[in-house]
N, C-alpha and C positions, 0 to 999 in steps of 0.2 A: 401531508398538508403543511402549508406555510401560512401562518396567520399574519395578515398584512392590513395596513390602514392606508387609505387613499383620501386625500382632501383635494377638492376642486373648488377653487375660489374664483368666481366669475364676476361680472359687472353687477349683477342683481342679487345673486345668492351665493352662499358658501355651503358645500355639501361634504358629508363624511360617509365613507364606507369602511367598515371593519369586516373582513371576510377571511375564511379559510380557502386557500387556493391549492388546487392539485393540477399542475401543468401537464401531467401525463394523461389525465382523463379529460381535461378541459372543464373541470367542475369548479365553480366559484360559489361557495355557500355563505350567504349573508349572515352576519352576527348582529350588525347594527348598521342601519342606513338612515341618515337624517339630513334635513335641509333647513337652513335658516336664511330668511331674506334680510340682507344687510345693506343692499344698495351701495356697494363700495364705489360704483361708478358715478355716484351723485355729482353732477356738475363737471365731470372730467372733460366731456366734449367741449364745454364752454371755456373752462379755466385752465385745462391741462394739468390740474393737480388733484390729488386725493384730499377730500375735505376732512378736517379733524373729526367731526362727528361720525363720518362714514368709517374712518379708521377705528374709532372706538367701538362702533357696533361690530365691526369685523373681529377686533381683538377679543371682545366679550364672547363671541361665538367660538373663537379659537380656545379660550380658556375652558369652555364647556366640552369641546371636542377632546382636549388634552386629558380630561378626567375620564372620558369614555374609552379612549385609547389605552390608558393605564389600566382601567378596570378589566379590559379584555386581554391585556397582555400581548398586544401586537408586536411581532418581532421586527417588522420593517415598516417604516412610514415614509410616504412620499407626498409632498405638498406641491400642487401645481397651481399657478396663478395665470389668469388669462387676460382678456382684452383691457380692462380698466387699468390694472397695474402695469401692463405693458406700455400704455400710452402716457402714464403720469410722470411728471417731472420729479416728484418727491417719492418715487417708488422705493428708495433706500430706507425711508422711514417705515414703510410697510414691511420690508424684508427684516429689519431689525426687530420689529415688534413680534412678528411670527416666530423668529428664531428664539427670542426670549421665552415665549410661551410654550412652544411645542418642541423646541430643541432641534428642529430641522429647518434648513433654509428653503424658503419657497423658490421654486424654479419658475421664473417668468418666461414661459415657453413662447415660441413663435406660433403664428397661426397655422403653419404647416404641421408642426408637431401636435397642436391641438386637434387638427383634423385626423391625424394618424390614430391618436388615442380614441377619438370618437368612433372611427370606423371599426377598430378592433372590438371595442365594447359593445357596439350595436350588432355586429354581424357574426360574432364568434358562434352564437347559438342558432343562427338562421340557416346554416348549411344543412342540406338534406331535406329541406321542406320543399316538396315538389311543386307547390302552388306559387312559390316565390322564384322568379327567374332572374338570372344574372345577365349583365352586371348590375350591382346595387349602386344607387346614388344615396349616400347618407348625408342628411342635411341637419346640422345642429344649430338651431336658432337660439342664440344667447341674448344677453342683455346689450352687449356692445358690438358684437360681431356675429357673423354666420359663417359656418364652415361647410364646404362642399367637398365630398370625396366620392370618387367613382372607383370601383374595383370589383374583382371577382372574389378570390380568396385573399388577395392582398391588394393594397392600395395601388391604383394605376395613375391617378392624378388627383391633386388636392389644391384647394385655394380657400383662403379666408378673406372675407370682405367686410367692410365696416358698416353693416346694417344689423341692427338688433332692436329688440323691443324697447329697451330703455333709451338707447341713442336716438331712435326715430321719434320717440315720444318727446324727449327733451328738446330735440332740434326743431320739431314742427308743431307740437301740441301744447307746449308750456309757454304762457305769457305772464310775466310778473309773478312767477312762482306758482301759477295755478294752471292745472290741466284743462284744456278745452273740453266741455262736457255737454253735449257731444260736439265733436269737431266739425268745422265747416267743410264743404266739398273742396274748397281751395286747399285747405291744409291736408286733406286726405290725398288730393292729387299731388301735392308736393312730396308726400311720403312715397307714393307710387313712383314718382320720377326718380327719387333716390334709389329705390329698390331696383328699378329697371336698369339704371346705370350700373349698379353693383352686379347685377346678373350679366350684363355685357362684359364686365371685367372678369367675372368668374368663368365665362365661356371661352375666354382667351386661353385658359389653362386646362379647364375641365370639360370634357365632352358630355355636357349635361343631358343632351337629347338622346344619347346612346343608352341611357339607363333603362332597364326593364322593370325594376322595382325601386320605388321611392321609400326610404326609411327616414322617418322624422323623429328628432330627439329634442329633449329639453322642455321646460315648463310651458311655453306657449303651445306646443304641439300636444303635450299630454293633457293640458287643460281643455283644449278643443275636443279631444277624444272624450273626456269626461262629460262635457256639455252635450256632445253628439249622442251619448248613451243615456242622458238624463240621470246620471248617477246621483243618489241622495247624499253622497259624500265622496271625497277623493278616495279611489280604490285602485291601488297600484296593480293588483292582480287582474282586474277587469280591463285596465288600460293597456297593460303590457301585451304587445302583439295584436291589439285591436286594429281594425282597418276602417278608415273614414273616406268616403267618396269625395271627389272634388266638388260636386254640387252641394253636399252637406257642409263642407268647409266654407263654400261661398255664402251659404245661408247664415252660418254662424258669424262669419266675418262681418257681413252686412249688419246683423243685429248688434254685434259688439260696438261697431262704429256709430250706430244710431242711438245706442242706449246711454243712460245717465250713470253716474258713479253708483248711485243707490241701487239701480237695477242690476248692474254687474256684481256689486257686492252681495246681492241677495242670492246669487247662484251658489248652491250648497257646496259644490266641488271647487269653488274659486278660492285660492289662497289670497288673503288680504293684500299681500305684497304685489299681486299681479293685477289688481283691479284697474289701475290707471294705465298699465302698459300692455295689456292683453290685446287690445284692438290693433296696435301697431304690429305685434307679433303675429297675429292671425293674418294680417295683410301681407306680411312677408311670406308666410306659408302658402297662401292662395296664389300670390304672384309666381312663386316657384313652380307650383303645380301647373299653372297655365303656361308658363314658359316651356316646361319640359313635356307637356302633354300627358301628365300622370292622371289616370282616372281615379286613383286612390292613393292614400299614404298609409304605410304600415307604421304604427306607433310603437316606439320602444322606450321602456323605462331604463334600459341598460345603455349606457352612453360613455362619455369621456371618463366618468368616475370608474366604471368597470375596466376601461382600457388602462387607466393609471394603475389600478390594482393588479392587472395582469403584468404590467411592466415591472412592478415590484417583485411579483412572484417568479 
């Protein structure tokens, strides 16, 4: 066993996994898995820069994670940063801050690399399940971007496009710093148009419609699963490898886009940091399912974070 630590810093959240990995058996045993909403991508789509308050929220989480990594004695650490820090003009400030706190330099990876990690993390334990047919289409709906990966045992094609729950919300649903609650049909249609254009781009590289099994990753997808199951609280065990039909995703998406902030916040499985962006994230998932003709989505709690851990091991 090799004890490793993986950090995934995205547009909306930063996550840590400390685990014991055995490459020979393919076993990854969690010791600590946690997530903090830091909204690093706050305003990046508009300004092109990481906001000072967003950086400070992220650095505070990094200080917490550094203590956890030290406590568990991880032998190797890898910190991967994705969409928001890839797009920002002042990403050097972000890199210096993380290096000072954690002692490792964050790797601002490309969308293609992000997709590779997501595929490995999501599918490594799905092999051998007779009811899941290949090829897999792994879809990682993040805050700033969405990754599409098609493959069997290994990646065949991958593409990252700039649609995500935070980016779509900030671009179309925020006016004068306030989120539309609920949004107008015109604003929903504008999000739809962006998503459809991004799916056209993805299909230039990735044969989306060849997939036999759709695997959905990240907070928007897992939250939809929690809502579909009427969970009294967020339950990773119940969510992991659950299956949600396209009709149920459509029902939930319609409700999320019609609901008020207070109604969404009252959902017991809803993280407070997702209340304002979940509607856009759900619409991304629904649009993908409609485009590829997927009757259901297999929901995975294992994603890019697990892929990063395996790359270290």
